[in-house]
C-alpha positions in Angstrom: 59.9 207.9 158.1 57.9 210.6 159.9 59.3 211.6 163.3 56.1 212.8 164.9 57.0 216.5 164.5 56.8 216.8 160.7 53.9 216.4 158.3 53.6 213.2 156.4 54.4 213.6 152.7 53.1 211.2 150.1 54.6 210.6 146.7 52.5 211.0 143.5 52.4 207.2 143.3 51.1 206.9 146.8 48.5 209.6 146.3 47.3 208.0 143.1 46.9 204.6 144.9 44.7 206.3 147.5 42.5 207.9 144.8 42.2 204.6 142.9 41.2 202.7 146.0 38.7 205.4 147.0 37.2 205.3 143.5 37.2 201.5 143.6 35.4 201.5 147.0 32.8 204.1 146.0 32.0 202.2 142.8 31.4 199.0 144.7 29.2 200.6 147.3 27.1 202.5 144.7 26.7 199.3 142.8 25.5 197.5 145.9 23.0 200.2 146.8 21.4 200.4 143.4 21.7 196.7 142.8 18.4 195.9 144.4 16.6 197.2 141.3 16.5 194.8 138.2 16.2 196.2 134.7 14.9 194.6 131.6 16.4 195.5 128.2 15.0 194.3 124.9 17.8 193.7 122.5 15.8 192.6 119.5 18.2 189.7 118.8 15.6 187.1 119.4 18.1 184.9 121.2 16.7 183.8 124.6 19.9 184.2 126.7 20.4 187.7 125.3 16.8 188.9 124.7 15.8 190.3 127.0 18.8 191.2 129.1 17.7 191.0 132.8 20.1 192.2 135.4 20.6 194.5 138.4 21.4 198.2 138.0 24.6 197.6 139.9 26.0 196.3 136.6 26.0 200.0 135.4 28.9 200.7 137.8 30.9 197.5 137.9 32.9 198.1 134.6 34.7 200.8 136.6 35.8 198.1 139.1 37.0 195.9 136.2 39.3 198.7 135.0 40.6 199.7 138.4 41.4 196.1 139.4 43.5 195.7 136.3 45.3 199.0 136.8 46.0 198.3 140.4 47.3 194.8 139.6 49.5 196.1 136.7 51.1 199.0 138.5 51.0 198.2 142.2 51.1 194.4 142.3 48.8 191.6 143.4 49.2 192.4 147.2 48.1 196.0 146.6 45.2 194.9 144.4 44.0 192.4 147.0 44.4 195.1 149.7 42.2 197.4 147.6 39.5 194.7 147.2 39.6 193.9 150.9 39.3 197.6 151.8 36.3 198.0 149.4 34.7 194.9 150.9 35.3 196.0 154.5 33.8 199.5 153.8 30.9 197.9 152.1 30.2 195.8 155.2 30.6 199.0 157.3 27.9 200.7 155.2 25.7 197.6 155.6 26.1 197.8 159.4 25.2 201.6 159.4 22.1 201.0 157.2 20.9 198.4 159.6 21.4 200.6 162.6 19.5 203.4 160.8 16.7 201.0 160.0 16.5 200.0 163.7 16.4 203.6 165.1 13.1 204.9 166.4 11.2 207.0 163.9 10.5 210.7 164.4 6.8 211.2 163.5 6.9 214.6 161.8 5.6 215.9 158.5 9.1 216.9 157.4 10.6 213.5 158.1 11.0 210.8 155.5 8.3 208.1 155.4 9.7 205.1 157.4 8.0 202.7 155.1 9.7 204.2 152.0 13.0 204.2 153.8 12.7 200.6 154.8 11.4 199.6 151.3 14.6 201.0 149.7 17.2 199.9 152.2 15.8 196.9 154.0 14.8 195.3 150.7 18.5 195.5 149.5 20.0 193.7 152.5 20.3 190.3 150.9 21.5 191.7 147.6 24.0 193.9 149.4 25.7 191.1 151.2 25.5 188.7 148.2 27.1 191.3 146.0 29.9 192.0 148.4 30.7 188.3 148.9 30.6 187.6 145.1 32.8 190.7 144.5 35.5 189.6 146.9 35.6 186.1 145.5 35.7 187.3 141.9 38.2 190.0 142.6 40.7 187.6 144.2 40.3 185.2 141.3 40.6 188.1 138.8 43.9 189.2 140.4 45.3 185.6 140.4 44.4 185.0 136.7 45.7 188.4 135.7 49.1 187.7 137.3 49.2 184.2 135.8 48.5 185.4 132.3 51.0 188.2 132.7 53.7 185.6 133.5 52.7 183.2 130.7 52.8 186.0 128.1 55.9 187.6 129.7 54.2 191.0 130.1 52.9 191.2 126.6 49.3 191.1 125.3 47.8 193.4 127.8 44.4 192.9 126.2 44.6 189.2 127.0 45.3 189.4 130.7 42.9 192.3 131.2 40.0 190.8 129.3 40.8 187.2 130.1 41.0 187.7 133.8 37.7 189.6 133.9 35.8 187.2 131.6 36.8 184.1 133.7 36.3 185.7 137.1 32.9 187.0 136.2 31.6 183.5 135.7 32.0 183.0 139.4 30.7 186.5 140.2 27.5 186.1 138.1 26.6 182.7 139.4 27.4 183.5 143.0 25.7 186.8 143.3 22.5 185.5 141.6 22.3 182.4 143.7 23.0 184.1 147.0 20.7 187.1 146.3 17.7 185.5 144.7 18.0 181.9 145.7 19.7 181.0 148.9 19.2 184.4 150.5 15.4 184.4 149.9 15.3 180.8 151.2 17.1 181.5 154.4 15.2 184.8 155.0 11.7 184.1 153.5 9.5 187.0 152.4 6.1 186.3 150.9 6.5 189.4 148.7 9.8 188.1 147.3 9.9 184.3 147.0 13.0 182.5 145.9 13.5 182.6 142.1 13.0 179.2 140.3 16.2 177.7 138.9 15.4 178.5 135.3 15.0 182.2 136.1 18.1 182.1 138.3 20.1 180.7 135.5 18.7 183.2 133.0 19.6 186.1 135.2 23.1 184.7 135.8 23.5 183.9 132.1 22.3 187.3 130.8 24.3 189.0 133.5 27.4 187.2 132.5 26.8 187.9 128.8 26.5 191.6 129.6 29.7 191.5 131.7 31.5 189.6 128.8 30.5 192.3 126.4 31.5 195.1 128.8 34.9 193.3 129.5 35.7 193.3 125.8 34.2 196.7 125.2 36.3 198.5 127.9 39.6 197.1 126.6 40.5 200.5 124.9 39.8 202.1 128.3 42.4 199.8 129.9 45.0 201.0 127.4 43.9 204.6 128.0 44.3 204.1 131.7 47.8 202.7 131.1 48.7 205.8 129.1 47.4 208.2 131.8 49.4 206.4 134.5 52.5 206.1 132.4 52.6 209.6 130.9 50.7 211.5 133.5 52.2 210.0 136.6 55.4 208.4 135.3 54.5 204.9 136.5 55.7 201.8 134.7 54.0 198.4 134.8 55.6 195.9 137.1 57.5 193.2 135.3 55.9 189.7 135.1 58.4 188.3 137.6 57.8 191.4 139.8 54.9 190.1 141.9 54.6 193.3 143.9 55.6 196.9 143.9 57.8 198.4 146.7 55.9 199.1 150.0 53.5 202.0 149.9 55.1 203.7 153.0 54.7 207.4 153.7 57.9 209.5 153.5 
């Protein structure tokens, strides 16, 4: 324990945890900021749920959070993984608060200053999406962590692909439905805007379905990256996965 007169020293395992949580938090916040923009991608499949794919640009970053959630759960335990999710959620809410303060500040009328209308259009327009994404993220993350641990115990630590992919595939059902409904349905109903009316249910379900389909494909597609991450943490940092019965790693206390 530090005595107040010496510098605090962190082990490689502790430093890695800090970096993983920082990367995890940054990925979530970036996804929330760009999530206000929807994209439309023609797949040419001719199947309505998958052609076209309509979703938010935040999906471009969320695969990173899938990988990090599994790595944190595998090597640091469920408590450390939940702590990372809660930290990311809290920092997201802090960013949301700062953005709202910035929007409320008096504008300096000068040629070199940013156009207030443009600033408000970008950040004020993403308020509902920002909060909806954070709430859906927290709920899905906790569910992901629970399912991951359950599958790990049921398979006795084997079949990494099953717990990594299975936990993500199942938890993202909740995430897709919740974020779509909160952002484009309930949120727009509670805070009406003539320019952005609530989406009708058929469109809501299409956005949720296509979003989930995209997440499903990504969850399966990033499975090799999960194995690559395991190799890096094992060979590069000397970490070993926690045993199935080992719910949590030792406390992350500074030396």
